[in-house]
Phi, psi and omega in degrees: 000140179236127182251141184241130174248134180245150171251097179267099180056262184252359177230166180256136182238133179247135181223152179240142175121206183256177175062049180296163175266096192295325188288337182247005179281142170239344178215128171239122189250113182254120177247115184054052181293155170276165178295333176293317177300316176297319173302319179297312181302321180298317186293319185290330188248350180061055180224150186250111181285165177285143173278172181291332179287317180290331174291326181275000183299139182260346179303124185300330186291332186273355184288333185213135188209134182223126172248200182288330182232013178211150170243130182247126186224140164245128176233150174261122173263134180268127184240123185295139178197115180052060188056012176228198181238134170253157181260116182244103188287147184228122181256140172237139173230125171260108183212131179051040185068007177258142173254127177245137179229135174241123183220161177260349184206175178284131181239148184293326180299312182284333177291320179287328170300309175306320177293324186272003190307318186287336174277325177303315188056059188285154188254326173197188183303328179300317185292321177306313182296307173309313180295319172298322184286322181290319171307319188283330180289327174294322180296321182294320181292330174288321176301320184292313181301319184293315182298323176304309178309304180302317176301312176307314175300319180294321173303311184294325179295322174292327176289312181295307181293135179281329180250138181296139182253132162319310186295321171314305175302319180293322171299316179302311179306307182303314181293325179293321182286326177299307182304320171298310178312307178307313177296313176300328177288333179282319188296320179301313179296325185290321180294325181290320173300312178301324175293315183295324180290333179279341186286154181252008179274339182274136176295155186305323183296335172286342188290327186279331172294312187298316179305315173304313183293330174294324175293322176291322173301307184305324182286320176304313181303312179305314184289328173289318172306324171293323178289325175296319175301313182297312187292331172298306181302317176299322178291311177304320176291323178299306179295334168297321179291326176298320181295317179301321181294309184307315179296328180295316180297311175306317180296315175308312183295325183292315185301311185293309181303318180287329181289332184263006176294303186301314178295328180292315171312317173294308183295322177289325185287333182272349175284345176293134188281059173261143180287328187255080176235096193300328183291337186291335183266004189247153181297324181280002187297312183289314181297330176292313187298313183295315178299315178298322179291313174308306185297323185294313179298314174301321188288309180305316177300313179294328177289329183291310181292333174288326170288355188049039168277356177239000000 
């Protein structure tokens, strides 16, 4: 599907289909386009669109390309999917003040941009691209804030629960992976903005807007670094709690073993098969042995408590 956006004096009009008014178009949005639709757009606007392989290219050098009359940009959008995030490539081409976008699915960023078109009052495709990028940065900020809230919840759960839960460690690991993915996505935007600031195709009045966006991106990177440090601290704290729990269990077994060592020694002594053992021939020999074993255990337990080892 191909959507064409026109600027008619003071309002924006969107149409889908064929035979666009090439003179008044400022944004051509291709959503899961067919080969025929891509060829038609290339013919109508004398532009060469990205192939699927070029859109999914992961090399940093292929994310931004600029010629004398055209800028080509490939970006990865993070899309929520099954409790995680999937990466969806989106391509942008700026040529003759017209923005061409290629994507594989409906994305919240584009829906929001289309909704805001009246308040944005775009002049050309450059304005739309910066608006999409600005909305995307705001979305990244919301993601980071959501992760911060989850980290706070996990922290409180660790303080509240006496015994460590394995699910907490899994949640921390998942948040670490999500934070890394968000950071990589933000760094990608930082590189693109840096390249745009060096470009001569954008009007000077847009440079200040891009500098503000660069500051926002820098703040988001700082926040992601802070979140990652918190997650590493939580992970270390969780593993420390696990070690403490294991040490507590080992301590209990050790204490029990030590308490029963004196009775075991006494029983072993009386279990030796010697003929001359006076206590064996007396009436009080058996009760005396039991009492001795009991007293030795009580004394060991009292000694541990006195030393505050229990």
